[in-house]
Residue frames as a rotation matrix with the C-alpha (Angstrom) as fourth column:
ASP 1
0.584 0.812 0.000 0.00
0.812 -0.584 0.000 0.00
0.000 0.000 -1.000 0.00
GLY 2
-0.312 -0.775 0.549 1.79
0.793 -0.531 -0.300 3.07
0.524 0.342 0.780 -1.25
GLN 3
0.069 0.416 0.907 -0.36
-0.174 -0.890 0.422 5.27
0.982 -0.187 0.011 0.99
ASN 4
0.854 0.216 -0.473 0.47
0.366 0.398 0.842 3.52
0.370 -0.892 0.261 4.28
LEU 5
0.541 -0.651 0.533 2.85
-0.606 -0.741 -0.290 5.85
0.584 -0.166 -0.795 6.16
ALA 6
0.526 -0.329 0.784 3.74
-0.682 0.387 0.620 3.30
-0.507 -0.861 -0.021 8.83
ALA 7
0.779 -0.213 0.589 4.64
0.407 0.887 -0.217 0.70
-0.476 0.409 0.778 6.20
LEU 8
0.750 -0.521 0.408 6.76
0.193 -0.418 -0.888 3.20
0.633 0.744 -0.213 4.28
MET 9
0.510 -0.566 0.647 8.61
-0.832 -0.514 0.207 4.18
0.216 -0.644 -0.734 7.46
LEU 10
0.568 -0.268 0.778 9.35
-0.296 0.816 0.497 0.55
-0.768 -0.513 0.384 8.26
LEU 11
0.832 -0.257 0.493 10.48
0.553 0.473 -0.686 -0.11
-0.057 0.843 0.535 4.71
GLY 12
0.682 -0.582 0.443 12.78
-0.258 -0.758 -0.599 2.92
0.685 0.294 -0.667 4.83
GLN 13
0.479 -0.488 0.730 14.27
-0.838 -0.005 0.546 1.75
-0.262 -0.873 -0.411 8.13
LEU 14
0.681 -0.194 0.706 14.89
0.176 0.979 0.100 -1.71
-0.711 0.056 0.701 6.70
GLN 15
0.816 -0.373 0.441 16.52
0.450 -0.067 -0.890 -0.29
0.362 0.925 0.113 3.58
ALA 16
0.586 -0.610 0.533 18.72
-0.641 -0.752 -0.155 2.00
0.495 -0.251 -0.832 5.68
LYS 17
0.538 -0.355 0.764 19.75
-0.574 0.510 0.641 -0.89
-0.617 -0.783 0.071 7.93
ARG 18
0.629 -0.266 0.730 20.73
0.550 0.816 -0.176 -2.86
-0.549 0.512 0.660 4.81
GLN 19
-0.274 -0.749 -0.603 22.70
0.146 -0.652 0.744 0.23
-0.951 0.116 0.288 3.64
GLU 20
-0.312 0.318 0.895 20.42
0.949 0.054 0.312 0.64
0.051 0.946 -0.319 0.63
TYR 21
-0.560 -0.025 -0.828 20.61
0.463 -0.838 -0.289 4.38
-0.687 -0.545 0.481 1.09
ASP 22
-0.954 0.212 -0.211 19.23
-0.297 -0.599 0.743 5.52
0.031 0.772 0.635 -2.25
GLN 23
-0.455 0.826 -0.332 16.20
0.363 0.512 0.778 3.25
0.813 0.234 -0.533 -1.91
ALA 24
-0.262 0.329 -0.907 15.64
0.957 -0.031 -0.287 4.39
-0.123 -0.944 -0.307 1.68
ALA 25
-0.817 -0.080 -0.572 15.80
0.089 -0.996 0.012 8.05
-0.570 -0.041 0.820 0.63
ALA 26
-0.825 0.546 -0.146 13.28
-0.252 -0.125 0.960 7.40
0.505 0.829 0.241 -2.14
THR 27
-0.288 0.728 -0.622 10.98
0.738 0.583 0.340 5.60
0.610 -0.361 -0.705 0.30
TYR 28
-0.386 0.106 -0.916 11.14
0.769 -0.511 -0.383 8.50
-0.509 -0.853 0.115 2.77
GLN 29
-0.951 0.068 -0.300 10.45
-0.211 -0.854 0.475 10.96
-0.224 0.515 0.827 -0.05
ARG 30
-0.539 0.813 -0.223 7.30
0.167 0.362 0.917 8.96
0.826 0.457 -0.331 -0.84
ALA 31
-0.194 0.437 -0.878 6.37
0.973 0.202 -0.115 9.21
0.127 -0.876 -0.465 2.84
ILE 32
-0.785 -0.130 -0.606 6.77
0.279 -0.947 -0.158 13.00
-0.553 -0.292 0.780 2.73
LYS 33
-0.865 0.500 -0.033 4.26
-0.234 -0.344 0.909 13.15
0.444 0.795 0.414 -0.13
ILE 34
-0.155 0.826 -0.542 1.72
0.564 0.524 0.638 11.30
0.811 -0.207 -0.547 2.03
ALA 35
0.724 0.341 -0.600 2.47
0.688 -0.279 0.670 13.16
0.061 -0.898 -0.436 5.28
PRO 36
0.210 -0.706 0.676 4.47
0.420 -0.559 -0.715 16.35
0.883 0.434 0.179 4.63
ASN 37
0.225 -0.082 0.971 4.15
-0.670 -0.736 0.093 17.46
0.707 -0.672 -0.220 8.26
GLU 38
0.974 0.068 -0.214 5.22
0.083 0.778 0.623 14.19
0.209 -0.625 0.753 9.91
PHE 39
0.573 -0.792 0.213 8.43
-0.820 -0.551 0.158 15.08
-0.008 -0.265 -0.964 11.78
ARG 40
0.411 -0.423 0.808 9.52
-0.224 0.812 0.539 11.43
-0.884 -0.402 0.239 12.08
VAL 41
0.844 -0.128 0.521 10.09
0.529 0.358 -0.769 11.26
-0.088 0.925 0.370 8.31
TYR 42
0.717 -0.589 0.373 12.52
-0.309 -0.748 -0.587 14.17
0.624 0.306 -0.719 8.54
LEU 43
0.452 -0.537 0.713 14.19
-0.780 0.151 0.608 12.62
-0.434 -0.830 -0.350 11.58
SER 44
0.608 -0.177 0.774 14.67
0.269 0.963 0.009 9.41
-0.747 0.203 0.633 9.60
LEU 45
0.842 -0.316 0.437 16.09
0.385 -0.215 -0.897 11.34
0.378 0.924 -0.059 6.65
GLY 46
0.612 -0.644 0.459 18.47
-0.752 -0.654 0.084 13.09
0.247 -0.397 -0.884 9.05
GLU 47
0.407 -0.432 0.805 19.65
-0.436 0.682 0.587 9.73
-0.803 -0.590 0.089 10.39
LEU 48
0.780 -0.066 0.623 20.00
0.516 0.632 -0.579 8.39
-0.355 0.773 0.526 6.86
ASN 49
0.788 -0.491 0.373 22.16
-0.019 -0.624 -0.781 11.33
0.616 0.608 -0.501 5.80
GLU 50
0.508 -0.613 0.605 24.19
-0.848 -0.234 0.475 11.10
-0.149 -0.755 -0.639 8.98
ALA 51
0.583 -0.250 0.773 24.92
0.050 0.961 0.274 7.43
-0.811 -0.121 0.572 8.23
GLN 52
0.675 -0.295 0.677 26.22
0.735 0.177 -0.655 8.55
0.073 0.939 0.336 4.83
LYS 53
-0.207 -0.780 -0.590 28.30
0.829 -0.460 0.318 11.34
-0.519 -0.423 0.742 6.42
ASN 54
-0.298 0.248 0.922 26.24
0.601 -0.701 0.383 14.02
0.741 0.669 0.060 4.67
TRP 55
-0.641 -0.061 -0.766 26.49
0.758 -0.207 -0.618 16.23
-0.121 -0.976 0.179 7.76
GLN 56
-0.942 0.256 -0.216 24.87
-0.257 -0.966 -0.024 19.39
-0.215 0.033 0.976 6.41
GLN 57
-0.431 0.831 -0.352 21.89
-0.392 0.179 0.902 17.56
0.813 0.527 0.249 4.91
ALA 58
-0.302 0.291 -0.908 21.46
0.728 0.686 -0.022 15.64
0.616 -0.667 -0.419 8.15
GLU 59
-0.836 -0.044 -0.547 21.47
0.437 -0.656 -0.615 18.89
-0.332 -0.753 0.568 10.13
ASP 60
-0.829 0.544 -0.129 18.92
-0.524 -0.677 0.516 20.39
0.194 0.496 0.847 7.73
TYR 61
-0.230 0.769 -0.596 16.56
0.008 0.614 0.789 17.44
0.973 0.176 -0.148 8.18
TYR 62
-0.424 0.054 -0.904 16.92
0.877 0.276 -0.395 17.49
0.228 -0.960 -0.164 11.97
GLN 63
-0.958 0.080 -0.274 16.17
0.000 -0.960 -0.281 21.24
-0.285 -0.269 0.920 11.92
LYS 64
-0.582 0.783 -0.222 13.07
-0.522 -0.150 0.839 20.59
0.624 0.604 0.496 9.81
ALA 65
-0.202 0.483 -0.852 11.92
0.550 0.776 0.309 17.87
0.810 -0.407 -0.422 12.25
LEU 66
-0.612 -0.111 -0.783 12.40
0.776 -0.275 -0.567 20.32
-0.153 -0.955 0.255 15.13
THR 67
-0.927 0.375 0.016 10.37
-0.361 -0.903 0.235 23.04
0.103 0.212 0.972 13.42
MET 68
-0.168 0.899 -0.404 7.48
-0.338 0.332 0.881 20.56
0.926 0.284 0.248 13.41
GLN 69
0.768 0.317 -0.556 8.15
0.349 0.521 0.779 19.04
0.537 -0.792 0.290 16.84
PRO 70
0.404 -0.669 0.623 10.36
-0.467 -0.737 -0.488 21.50
0.786 -0.094 -0.611 18.80
GLU 71
0.248 -0.292 0.924 10.78
-0.954 0.090 0.284 19.31
-0.166 -0.952 -0.257 21.89
ASP 72
0.924 0.080 -0.373 11.57
-0.189 0.945 -0.266 16.04
0.332 0.316 0.889 20.09
PRO 73
0.660 -0.691 0.295 14.43
-0.430 -0.025 0.903 14.61
-0.617 -0.722 -0.313 22.14
LEU 74
0.363 -0.547 0.754 15.92
0.620 0.746 0.242 12.39
-0.695 0.380 0.610 19.45
SER 75
0.611 -0.114 0.783 16.07
0.652 -0.489 -0.580 15.14
0.449 0.865 -0.225 16.82
SER 76
0.901 -0.263 0.346 17.49
-0.392 -0.835 0.386 17.48
0.188 -0.483 -0.855 19.49
ASN 77
0.579 -0.702 0.414 20.13
-0.082 0.456 0.886 14.96
-0.811 -0.547 0.206 20.54
ASN 78
0.358 -0.432 0.828 21.20
0.857 0.503 -0.108 14.15
-0.370 0.748 0.551 16.99
LEU 79
0.708 -0.063 0.703 21.36
0.387 -0.798 -0.462 17.79
0.590 0.599 -0.541 15.91
ALA 80
0.886 -0.399 0.235 23.26
-0.435 -0.544 0.717 18.81
-0.158 -0.738 -0.656 19.05
TYR 81
0.443 -0.753 0.488 25.85
0.256 0.627 0.736 16.10
-0.859 -0.201 0.470 18.50
LEU 82
0.391 -0.270 0.880 26.32
0.918 0.050 -0.392 17.01
0.062 0.961 0.268 14.83
MET 83
0.866 -0.038 0.499 26.73
0.009 -0.996 -0.091 20.66
0.500 0.083 -0.862 15.75
LEU 84
0.756 -0.608 0.242 29.38
-0.380 -0.107 0.919 19.81
-0.533 -0.787 -0.312 18.34
GLU 85
0.255 -0.661 0.706 31.27
0.494 0.716 0.493 17.58
-0.831 0.223 0.509 15.92
HIS 86
-0.060 -0.209 0.976 31.03
0.998 -0.028 0.056 19.83
0.015 0.977 0.211 12.87
GLY 87
-0.819 -0.567 0.083 31.53
0.566 -0.824 -0.041 23.38
0.092 0.014 0.996 14.04
GLY 88
0.070 0.906 0.417 28.02
0.520 -0.390 0.760 24.47
0.851 0.164 -0.499 14.92
SER 89
-0.006 0.020 1.000 27.08
-0.591 -0.807 0.012 26.82
0.807 -0.591 0.017 17.73
VAL 90
-0.751 -0.357 -0.555 28.16
0.214 0.664 -0.717 25.31
0.624 -0.657 -0.422 21.03
ASN 91
-0.873 0.458 0.168 25.50
-0.385 -0.436 -0.813 27.27
-0.299 -0.775 0.557 22.93
VAL 92
0.022 0.893 -0.450 22.69
-0.986 0.093 0.137 26.12
0.165 0.441 0.882 20.63
ALA 93
-0.175 -0.167 -0.970 24.02
-0.228 0.966 -0.125 22.57
0.958 0.199 -0.207 20.88
LEU 94
-0.979 -0.191 -0.064 23.98
0.027 0.191 -0.981 22.79
0.200 -0.963 -0.182 24.68
ASN 95
-0.474 0.874 0.110 20.34
-0.798 -0.373 -0.474 23.89
-0.374 -0.312 0.873 24.67
LEU 96
0.197 0.518 -0.833 19.40
-0.817 0.556 0.152 21.09
0.542 0.650 0.533 22.30
ALA 97
-0.507 -0.478 -0.718 21.33
-0.026 0.841 -0.541 18.55
0.862 -0.256 -0.439 24.40
GLN 98
-0.936 0.232 0.265 19.48
-0.303 -0.146 -0.942 19.70
-0.179 -0.962 0.207 27.52
THR 99
0.001 0.968 -0.251 16.16
-0.993 -0.029 -0.115 19.20
-0.119 0.250 0.961 25.72
ALA 100
0.051 -0.053 -0.997 17.30
-0.504 0.861 -0.072 15.74
0.862 0.507 0.017 24.64
ARG 101
-0.846 -0.450 -0.285 18.37
0.006 0.527 -0.850 14.72
0.532 -0.721 -0.443 28.14
LYS 102
-0.647 0.692 0.320 15.07
-0.662 -0.302 -0.686 15.92
-0.378 -0.656 0.654 29.59
GLY 103
0.306 0.836 -0.455 13.15
-0.952 0.263 -0.157 13.83
-0.011 0.482 0.876 27.05
LEU 104
0.595 -0.213 -0.775 15.50
-0.104 0.936 -0.337 10.81
0.797 0.281 0.534 27.15
PRO 105
0.513 -0.392 0.764 16.69
-0.837 -0.428 0.342 10.79
0.193 -0.814 -0.547 30.79
ASN 106
0.559 -0.265 0.786 17.75
-0.334 0.796 0.505 7.14
-0.759 -0.545 0.356 30.80
GLN 107
0.958 -0.196 0.210 19.48
0.275 0.410 -0.870 7.01
0.084 0.891 0.446 27.42
PRO 108
0.264 -0.935 -0.237 23.28
0.664 -0.002 0.748 6.87
-0.700 -0.355 0.620 27.46
SER 109
-0.212 -0.349 0.913 23.41
0.941 -0.325 0.094 8.78
0.264 0.879 0.397 24.16
SER 110
0.619 0.474 0.626 21.66
0.305 -0.880 0.365 11.78
0.723 -0.035 -0.689 25.71
ALA 111
0.865 -0.403 -0.300 24.03
0.253 -0.167 0.953 11.68
-0.434 -0.900 -0.042 28.71
ASP 112
-0.058 -0.936 0.348 27.01
0.877 0.118 0.465 11.58
-0.477 0.332 0.814 26.35
THR 113
-0.005 0.087 0.996 25.72
0.795 -0.604 0.057 14.39
0.606 0.792 -0.066 24.12
LEU 114
0.894 0.354 0.273 24.94
0.122 -0.781 0.612 16.66
0.430 -0.514 -0.742 27.08
GLY 115
0.653 -0.727 -0.214 28.27
0.394 0.084 0.915 15.86
-0.647 -0.682 0.341 28.70
TRP 116
-0.168 -0.714 0.680 30.05
0.971 -0.002 0.238 16.52
-0.169 0.701 0.693 25.41
ALA 117
0.393 0.381 0.837 28.21
0.532 -0.837 0.131 19.86
0.750 0.393 -0.532 25.09
TYR 118
0.993 -0.084 -0.078 29.34
0.025 -0.503 0.864 20.86
-0.111 -0.860 -0.498 28.59
TYR 119
0.247 -0.956 0.156 32.86
0.736 0.290 0.611 19.77
-0.630 -0.036 0.776 27.67
HIS 120
-0.153 -0.274 0.949 32.78
0.922 -0.384 0.037 22.05
0.355 0.882 0.312 24.62
ASN 121
0.656 0.421 0.627 31.54
0.163 -0.889 0.427 24.86
0.737 -0.178 -0.652 26.85
GLY 122
-0.306 -0.904 0.297 34.49
-0.231 -0.232 -0.945 24.35
0.923 -0.358 -0.138 29.21
ALA 123
0.213 0.464 0.860 32.30
-0.962 -0.054 0.267 23.02
0.170 -0.884 0.435 32.06
TYR 124
-0.350 -0.497 -0.794 34.38
-0.489 0.820 -0.298 19.89
0.799 0.284 -0.530 32.57
SER 125
-0.978 -0.024 0.207 33.25
-0.199 0.416 -0.888 19.15
-0.065 -0.909 -0.411 36.12
VAL 126
-0.073 0.997 0.011 29.61
-0.742 -0.047 -0.669 19.30
-0.666 -0.057 0.744 34.96
ALA 127
0.211 0.084 -0.974 30.42
-0.896 0.416 -0.159 17.08
0.391 0.906 0.163 31.97
GLN 128
-0.702 -0.712 -0.014 32.16
-0.652 0.650 -0.392 14.41
0.288 -0.265 -0.920 34.06
PRO 129
-0.596 0.462 0.657 29.18
-0.322 0.611 -0.723 12.77
-0.735 -0.643 -0.216 35.82
LEU 130
0.487 0.786 -0.381 27.13
-0.670 0.056 -0.740 12.71
-0.560 0.615 0.554 32.61
LEU 131
0.180 -0.510 -0.841 29.93
-0.853 0.345 -0.392 11.05
0.491 0.788 -0.373 30.67
GLU 132
-0.830 -0.429 0.356 30.55
-0.557 0.678 -0.480 8.62
-0.035 -0.597 -0.802 33.53
THR 133
-0.055 0.905 0.422 26.86
-0.478 0.348 -0.807 7.70
-0.877 -0.246 0.413 33.38
ALA 134
0.603 0.264 -0.753 27.07
-0.797 0.154 -0.584 7.03
-0.038 0.952 0.304 29.64
VAL 135
-0.312 -0.818 -0.484 30.17
-0.749 0.525 -0.405 4.84
0.585 0.236 -0.776 30.08
LYS 136
-0.717 0.103 0.689 28.60
-0.528 0.565 -0.634 3.00
-0.454 -0.819 -0.351 33.00
GLN 137
0.316 0.940 0.131 25.55
-0.526 0.289 -0.800 2.18
-0.790 0.184 0.585 30.85
VAL 138
0.998 -0.065 0.001 27.57
0.034 0.509 -0.860 1.18
0.055 0.858 0.510 27.76
PRO 139
0.582 -0.813 -0.001 31.14
-0.216 -0.156 0.964 0.42
-0.784 -0.561 -0.267 28.89
THR 140
-0.106 -0.636 0.765 32.24
0.673 0.520 0.526 -0.69
-0.732 0.570 0.373 25.42
ASN 141
0.827 0.426 0.366 31.21
0.557 -0.540 -0.631 2.46
-0.071 0.726 -0.684 23.53
GLN 142
-0.072 -0.979 0.189 34.43
0.994 -0.086 -0.067 3.84
0.082 0.183 0.980 22.10
THR 143
-0.136 0.074 0.988 33.11
0.322 -0.940 0.114 7.38
0.937 0.334 0.104 21.70
TYR 144
0.849 0.490 0.196 31.82
-0.039 -0.312 0.949 7.58
0.527 -0.814 -0.246 25.28
LEU 145
0.627 -0.694 -0.355 35.18
0.740 0.388 0.550 6.32
-0.244 -0.607 0.756 26.59
TYR 146
-0.264 -0.732 0.629 37.04
0.877 -0.453 -0.159 8.84
0.401 0.509 0.761 24.47
HIS 147
0.221 0.436 0.873 34.86
0.056 -0.899 0.435 11.74
0.974 -0.047 -0.223 25.64
LEU 148
0.982 0.144 -0.119 35.31
0.113 0.048 0.992 10.71
0.149 -0.988 0.030 29.28
GLY 149
0.294 -0.950 -0.107 39.07
0.946 0.273 0.175 10.38
-0.137 -0.152 0.979 28.83
LEU 150
-0.286 -0.366 0.886 39.31
0.582 -0.800 -0.143 13.87
0.761 0.475 0.442 27.36
THR 151
0.600 0.587 0.543 37.23
-0.103 -0.616 0.781 15.23
0.793 -0.524 -0.310 30.22
TYR 152
0.856 -0.372 -0.359 39.50
0.486 0.339 0.806 13.63
-0.178 -0.864 0.471 32.83
GLN 153
-0.095 -0.924 0.370 42.45
0.971 -0.168 -0.171 15.10
0.221 0.343 0.913 30.95
LYS 154
-0.061 0.145 0.987 40.94
0.175 -0.972 0.154 18.61
0.983 0.182 0.034 31.21
LEU 155
0.860 0.417 0.295 40.31
-0.236 -0.189 0.953 17.99
0.453 -0.889 -0.064 34.93
ASN 156
0.029 -0.980 0.194 44.03
-0.849 -0.127 -0.513 17.13
0.528 -0.150 -0.836 35.33
ASP 157
0.420 0.114 0.900 43.28
-0.620 0.760 0.193 13.54
-0.662 -0.640 0.390 36.34
ALA 158
-0.149 -0.616 -0.773 46.01
-0.988 0.115 0.099 11.92
0.028 0.779 -0.626 34.25
ALA 159
-0.875 -0.229 0.427 45.59
-0.299 0.948 -0.104 8.37
-0.381 -0.219 -0.898 35.56
ARG 160
-0.078 0.933 0.350 41.87
0.210 0.359 -0.909 8.22
-0.975 0.003 -0.224 34.83
ALA 161
0.453 0.173 -0.875 42.32
-0.719 -0.509 -0.473 10.00
-0.527 0.843 -0.106 31.49
ARG 162
-0.527 -0.756 -0.388 44.95
-0.848 0.443 0.289 7.46
-0.047 0.482 -0.875 30.46
ALA 163
-0.755 0.264 0.600 42.75
0.012 0.921 -0.390 4.52
-0.655 -0.287 -0.698 31.54
GLU 164
0.289 0.957 -0.017 39.69
0.047 -0.032 -0.998 5.70
-0.956 0.288 -0.054 29.59
LEU 165
0.355 -0.222 -0.908 41.67
-0.880 -0.408 -0.244 6.62
-0.317 0.886 -0.340 26.48
GLU 166
-0.758 -0.652 0.002 43.38
-0.628 0.731 0.267 3.22
-0.176 0.201 -0.964 26.50
LYS 167
-0.418 0.704 0.573 39.99
0.228 0.693 -0.684 1.52
-0.879 -0.155 -0.451 26.80
ALA 168
0.519 0.613 -0.596 38.71
-0.382 -0.457 -0.803 3.61
-0.765 0.645 -0.003 23.87
ILE 169
-0.149 -0.667 -0.730 41.67
-0.984 0.029 0.175 2.53
-0.095 0.744 -0.661 21.71
HIS 170
-0.841 -0.230 0.489 41.19
-0.292 0.955 -0.052 -1.11
-0.455 -0.186 -0.871 22.70
GLN 171
0.065 0.976 0.210 37.56
-0.172 0.218 -0.961 -1.14
-0.983 0.026 0.181 21.45
ASP 172
0.834 0.140 0.534 38.55
0.490 0.257 -0.833 -0.69
-0.254 0.956 0.146 17.80
PRO 173
0.126 -0.912 -0.390 42.26
0.438 -0.302 0.847 0.08
-0.890 -0.278 0.361 17.34
ALA 174
-0.615 -0.409 0.674 41.90
0.762 -0.087 0.642 0.90
-0.204 0.908 0.365 13.63
SER 175
0.376 0.892 0.249 39.09
0.923 -0.384 -0.018 3.45
0.079 0.236 -0.968 13.95
PRO 176
-0.032 -0.322 0.946 39.42
0.306 -0.904 -0.298 7.23
0.951 0.281 0.128 13.60
THR 177
0.796 0.360 0.486 38.30
-0.338 -0.402 0.851 7.58
0.502 -0.842 -0.199 17.24
ALA 178
0.792 -0.580 -0.190 41.17
0.575 0.605 0.551 5.32
-0.204 -0.546 0.813 18.33
GLU 179
-0.038 -0.829 0.557 43.58
0.853 -0.317 -0.414 7.55
0.520 0.460 0.720 16.43
GLN 180
0.241 0.199 0.950 42.19
-0.182 -0.952 0.246 10.62
0.953 -0.233 -0.193 18.18
ALA 181
0.988 0.134 0.077 42.48
-0.106 0.226 0.968 8.82
0.112 -0.965 0.238 21.52
ARG 182
0.429 -0.902 -0.045 46.14
0.902 0.431 -0.037 7.96
0.053 -0.025 0.998 20.75
GLN 183
-0.134 -0.451 0.882 46.85
0.420 -0.832 -0.362 11.63
0.898 0.322 0.301 20.04
ALA 184
0.571 0.412 0.710 45.18
-0.442 -0.576 0.688 12.65
0.692 -0.707 -0.147 23.29
LEU 185
0.942 -0.233 -0.241 47.05
0.335 0.685 0.648 9.92
0.014 -0.691 0.723 25.17
ASN 186
0.087 -0.965 0.247 50.36
0.867 -0.048 -0.496 11.38
0.490 0.257 0.833 23.97
GLN 187
-0.201 -0.103 0.974 49.39
-0.079 -0.989 -0.121 14.65
0.976 -0.102 0.191 25.65
VAL 188
0.849 0.526 -0.042 48.37
-0.031 0.130 0.991 13.14
0.527 -0.840 0.127 28.98
GLY 189
-0.055 -0.869 0.493 50.88
-0.775 -0.274 -0.569 13.90
0.629 -0.413 -0.658 31.70
GLY 190
0.267 0.095 0.959 51.78
-0.880 0.429 0.203 11.60
-0.392 -0.898 0.198 34.58
C-alpha cells in the first residue's frame, strides 16, 4: 500500500539498515508526499544522511523535524551532536542537548551528548558525571570512553584520562576515534 505511512517508514528503516541508502531516501520521499508534516520522516532522513556522512543535509533534516516538533528529544540529541562535531554553535548545541536529556533521561546517548556539550563549553566538572553515566551504561562504547578520557584530561586527572583513552583505543584500534584517543594519550601527563 503506497499510501500507508507506517509501512513506508518501516520499509525505509529496513533499507537503511541494509545500507540501501538511495532506496531508503526514495521511500522517505514517498512518505513525505503522504504526510508532509510528519516530523519522524525528517528525523529518519536526518539519520539516513548522517549514516552517509552528509552532515549538512542531516542537520537540515533534523532542523526541519524540530520546526514541526520542537521538543523532540531524538532530533534534538542528533542535531546537538552534529553541531558539536562539525563546528556548529556550542550554545545552541547545549540547549538542544538539555532538551534531549530531559526527554531521554535514561538514554546513554543523551548523557554523552549533554556531557560533550558541557565539555565544549568548558564546564568539565559538569560534563564528568554525565559522561561517567554514559560509560557505566555502555562500557564498550568507544566514543563515550574517548569523551570521558578527554574530560579527565581537562580535569588534570592523568591516571583516569589514560585509563579511559586506553579503553577507547582497545575497542577498535583501527578506527578514527582510536587515532584521536592515541593523540590525546600522547598529551596526557603523569
